[in-house]
C-alpha positions in Angstrom: 78.6 -17.6 -91.4 79.4 -19.8 -88.5 79.5 -23.6 -88.4 76.3 -23.6 -86.2 74.4 -21.4 -88.6 75.4 -23.7 -91.5 74.5 -26.8 -89.4 71.0 -25.5 -88.7 70.4 -24.6 -92.3 71.3 -28.2 -93.2 69.2 -29.6 -90.3 66.1 -27.7 -91.5 66.7 -29.1 -95.0 66.9 -32.6 -93.5 63.6 -32.1 -91.6 61.8 -31.0 -94.8 63.4 -33.9 -96.7 62.1 -36.3 -94.1 58.6 -34.7 -94.2 58.3 -35.0 -98.0 59.7 -38.6 -98.1 57.2 -39.7 -95.4 54.2 -37.4 -95.8 54.7 -37.6 -99.5 53.3 -41.1 -99.7 50.6 -40.1 -97.2 49.5 -37.4 -99.5 49.6 -39.8 -102.4 47.5 -42.4 -100.7 45.0 -39.8 -99.5 44.6 -38.6 -103.1 43.8 -42.1 -104.1 40.9 -42.8 -101.7 38.1 -41.9 -104.1 39.7 -42.4 -107.5 41.8 -45.5 -107.0 39.7 -47.6 -104.5 36.5 -48.8 -106.2 34.5 -50.0 -103.2 34.0 -49.0 -99.5 36.0 -52.1 -98.4 38.9 -51.2 -100.7 38.8 -47.6 -99.3 39.1 -49.1 -95.8 42.2 -51.0 -96.8 43.8 -48.0 -98.6 43.3 -45.7 -95.6 44.6 -48.5 -93.2 47.9 -48.5 -95.1 48.7 -45.0 -93.7 46.5 -45.2 -90.6 49.2 -45.9 -88.0 51.6 -43.3 -89.6 50.1 -40.2 -91.2 49.8 -38.2 -88.0 53.4 -39.1 -86.9 54.7 -38.2 -90.3 53.3 -34.7 -90.0 55.4 -34.1 -86.9 58.4 -33.6 -89.3 56.7 -30.5 -90.7 55.9 -29.1 -87.2 59.5 -29.8 -86.2 60.9 -28.1 -89.3 58.7 -25.0 -88.6 59.7 -25.0 -85.0 63.4 -25.3 -85.9 63.1 -22.5 -88.3 61.4 -20.3 -85.7 64.1 -21.0 -83.1 67.2 -20.9 -85.3 66.3 -18.4 -88.1 63.6 -16.1 -86.7 64.0 -13.6 -89.6 63.5 -16.4 -92.2 60.5 -17.7 -90.3 59.0 -14.2 -90.0 59.4 -13.3 -93.7 58.3 -16.7 -95.0 55.3 -17.2 -92.7 54.0 -13.6 -93.0 54.7 -13.3 -96.7 53.0 -16.6 -97.5 50.4 -16.3 -94.8 47.4 -17.1 -97.1 49.1 -20.0 -98.8 50.1 -21.5 -95.5 46.6 -20.9 -94.1 45.1 -22.9 -97.0 47.7 -25.7 -96.4 46.8 -25.8 -92.7 43.1 -25.9 -93.6 43.8 -28.8 -96.1 45.8 -30.7 -93.5 43.1 -30.3 -90.8 40.3 -31.2 -93.2 42.3 -34.3 -94.4 43.2 -35.3 -90.8 39.8 -35.2 -89.3 38.3 -37.0 -92.4 40.0 -40.3 -91.5 38.5 -40.2 -88.0 35.1 -39.0 -89.0 34.7 -41.4 -91.9 35.3 -44.3 -89.6 32.5 -43.3 -87.3 29.9 -42.3 -89.9 26.7 -44.4 -90.1 25.4 -43.3 -93.5 26.9 -43.7 -96.9 26.3 -40.0 -97.7 28.6 -38.8 -94.9 31.2 -41.5 -95.5 31.3 -40.4 -99.1 31.7 -36.8 -97.9 34.7 -37.5 -95.7 36.3 -39.7 -98.4 36.2 -36.7 -100.7 37.6 -34.6 -97.9 40.6 -36.9 -97.6 41.1 -36.9 -101.4 40.7 -33.1 -101.8 42.6 -32.2 -98.7 45.6 -34.4 -99.7 45.7 -33.0 -103.2 45.5 -29.4 -102.0 48.2 -29.8 -99.4 50.6 -31.4 -101.9 49.9 -28.9 -104.6 50.1 -25.9 -102.4 53.4 -27.0 -100.8 54.8 -27.4 -104.3 53.5 -23.9 -105.3 54.9 -22.3 -102.1 58.4 -23.5 -102.5 58.5 -22.9 -106.2 57.3 -19.3 -105.8 59.8 -18.8 -103.0 62.9 -19.8 -105.1 61.8 -17.6 -108.0 62.3 -14.5 -105.9 59.7 -12.4 -104.1 59.3 -8.6 -103.5 61.1 -8.2 -100.2 62.2 -4.9 -98.8 65.3 -4.1 -96.9 63.5 -4.8 -93.6 62.6 -8.3 -94.7 58.9 -7.5 -95.3 57.2 -9.1 -98.3 54.6 -7.2 -100.3 53.6 -9.8 -102.9 50.7 -9.8 -105.3 48.6 -12.6 -106.8 51.0 -13.1 -109.7 54.0 -13.5 -107.4 52.3 -16.6 -105.9 50.4 -18.0 -108.8 52.3 -18.1 -112.1 53.3 -20.7 -114.7 56.4 -21.7 -112.7 54.7 -22.1 -109.4 51.8 -24.0 -111.0 54.1 -26.4 -112.7 56.0 -26.8 -109.5 52.8 -27.6 -107.7 51.7 -30.1 -110.3 55.2 -31.8 -110.3 55.2 -32.2 -106.5 51.6 -33.5 -106.6 52.4 -36.2 -109.2 55.6 -37.2 -107.3 53.5 -37.7 -104.2 50.9 -39.6 -106.2 53.4 -42.1 -107.6 55.1 -42.4 -104.2 51.7 -43.2 -102.7 51.1 -45.9 -105.3 54.5 -47.4 -104.6 53.6 -47.4 -100.9 50.3 -49.2 -101.6 52.3 -51.8 -103.6 54.4 -52.4 -100.5 51.6 -52.5 -98.0 48.9 -54.5 -99.9 48.4 -57.8 -101.7 46.0 -58.8 -104.4 44.0 -56.6 -106.7 45.0 -53.3 -105.0 48.7 -54.1 -105.4 48.2 -55.0 -109.1 46.1 -51.9 -109.8 48.8 -49.6 -108.2 51.3 -51.2 -110.5 49.1 -50.5 -113.5 48.5 -46.9 -112.5 52.2 -46.2 -112.1 53.0 -47.5 -115.5 50.7 -44.7 -116.8 51.7 -42.0 -114.4 55.5 -42.2 -114.7 55.7 -41.0 -118.3 53.6 -38.1 -117.3 56.0 -37.4 -114.4 59.0 -37.4 -116.8 57.3 -34.8 -119.0 56.6 -32.7 -115.9 60.2 -32.9 -114.7 61.4 -31.7 -118.1 59.1 -28.7 -118.1 60.0 -27.9 -114.5 63.8 -28.0 -115.3 63.3 -25.7 -118.2 61.3 -23.2 -116.2 63.8 -23.5 -113.3 66.5 -22.4 -115.8 64.6 -19.3 -116.8 62.8 -18.4 -113.6 65.6 -18.7 -111.0 69.3 -17.9 -110.7 70.2 -21.4 -109.7 72.0 -22.3 -112.9 73.8 -18.9 -112.9 75.1 -19.0 -109.3 75.6 -22.8 -108.9 75.7 -24.4 -112.4 77.5 -27.6 -111.4 75.6 -28.5 -108.3 72.2 -27.5 -109.7 72.8 -29.6 -112.9 74.0 -32.5 -110.8 70.9 -32.5 -108.5 68.5 -32.2 -111.5 70.3 -35.1 -113.1 70.0 -37.1 -109.9 66.3 -36.3 -109.7 65.8 -37.7 -113.2 68.0 -40.8 -112.4 66.0 -41.5 -109.2 62.8 -41.2 -111.2 64.1 -43.6 -113.8 65.1 -46.1 -111.1 61.6 -45.9 -109.7 60.1 -46.5 -113.1 62.4 -49.4 -113.7 61.3 -50.8 -110.4 57.7 -50.4 -111.6 58.3 -52.1 -115.0 60.3 -54.9 -113.3 57.8 -55.1 -110.3 60.6 -54.4 -107.8 58.6 -52.7 -105.0 61.3 -51.5 -102.8 63.3 -50.1 -105.7 60.2 -48.1 -106.8 59.4 -46.8 -103.3 63.0 -45.8 -102.5 63.4 -44.2 -106.0 60.2 -42.1 -105.7 61.2 -41.1 -102.1 64.6 -40.0 -103.2 63.1 -38.0 -106.0 61.1 -36.0 -103.5 64.2 -35.5 -101.4 66.1 -34.4 -104.5 63.6 -31.6 -104.9 64.2 -30.4 -101.4 68.0 -30.6 -101.9 67.7 -28.7 -105.1 65.8 -25.9 -103.3 68.3 -25.6 -100.4 71.3 -25.8 -102.6 69.9 -23.0 -104.7 69.0 -20.9 -101.7 72.5 -21.1 -100.0 73.8 -18.8 -98.6 70.4 -17.2 -98.6 67.2 -18.2 -96.9 64.8 -16.0 -98.8 65.4 -14.7 -102.3 64.3 -11.1 -103.1 63.7 -9.7 -106.5 66.3 -7.1 -105.5 69.4 -9.2 -104.6 70.5 -6.6 -102.0 67.3 -7.4 -100.0 67.7 -11.2 -99.9 67.9 -12.7 -96.4 71.2 -14.4 -95.7 72.0 -17.2 -93.3 74.6 -15.1 -91.5 72.2 -12.3 -90.6 68.9 -14.2 -90.2 69.9 -16.6 -87.4 69.4 -16.5 -83.7 72.2 -15.8 -81.2 75.2 -18.2 -81.0 74.2 -19.2 -77.5 70.7 -20.2 -78.6 72.0 -22.2 -81.6 74.5 -24.0 -79.3 71.8 -24.9 -76.7 69.5 -26.1 -79.5 72.2 -28.3 -80.9 72.9 -30.0 -77.6 69.2 -30.6 -76.9 68.5 -31.8 -80.5 71.3 -34.4 -80.6 70.4 -35.6 -77.1 66.7 -36.2 -77.9 66.9 -37.1 -81.7 68.2 -40.7 -81.3 65.3 -41.6 -78.9 62.8 -40.2 -81.4 64.3 -42.0 -84.4 64.3 -45.3 -82.5 60.6 -44.9 -81.6 59.8 -43.8 -85.2 61.5 -46.8 -86.8 60.0 -49.2 -84.2 56.5 -47.9 -85.1 57.0 -48.8 -88.8 58.4 -52.2 -87.8 55.3 -53.0 -85.8 53.0 -52.3 -88.7 55.1 -53.7 -91.5 52.7 -56.5 -92.5 50.8 -56.4 -95.8 47.0 -55.8 -95.9 45.0 -58.1 -98.0 42.7 -56.7 -100.7 39.0 -57.2 -99.8 38.4 -60.1 -102.4 41.3 -62.1 -100.9 40.1 -61.5 -97.3 36.6 -62.6 -98.1 
């Protein structure tokens, strides 16, 4: 394995970490449109909290997929073909959710506004749940042959471990979204988000315990990397505890950073367990490795130069966009 191969494996992990940190609260807020907001005016405010950002946050996913395609074409081919149906459903959920925000704003009748509000809620839930299911099924090992072709069945995708993983990621996104609403609103919506998180965090703790137990029995992570896997699982719990402490003490930034780092810990856990593989096969001899799944050294070298030339400009613009829209939104009763 070369330094460039290792670098691009890490960079793809960073891109997925950024996606789940940023799009995680988008998914959470989207799931809350119908259940959390009680009136049409409140739903307007909830949607406005992510209005300037949700489409930009999804660019992290597109970039991660593009980086995987360019740097590890074998990984991209096996993952995207083997999980084709799951990824198709994720794409449909993202499209349905994305257009819902625009269509809802232009609907003249309550019936159609209600339809697109449900579209935002269901689309956000399905995207978060399916992402959790996909990555959980992937690390459990899949039926991959020596050519890198995956011939999986329904039980390989949908099983107890993948369902628990999907639920865990969904709840993480939900509490992250509530923490973001606390940061972006004032008044009754902010207070309600605090109350909801006081209920949801104990549920999340239970989910993390079940996930850790199934991770032990369903993957080889604890066998191959006992120290780092244990450390990351402990870090995940610590970040969740910090976020819950922030909820109980009404420390908004602590809660938000804690829930965001919890999502990043899940990505770090996956990439730590994968290394030096990129796809885990039921037959270890057929697992795809970093060293034989990457593009040519010249391509990786050129990509590295371009990436580190453009990345600072993109990050500056991204941070600036959040700074422009940093102000809180008042709950409807306060703005009346």
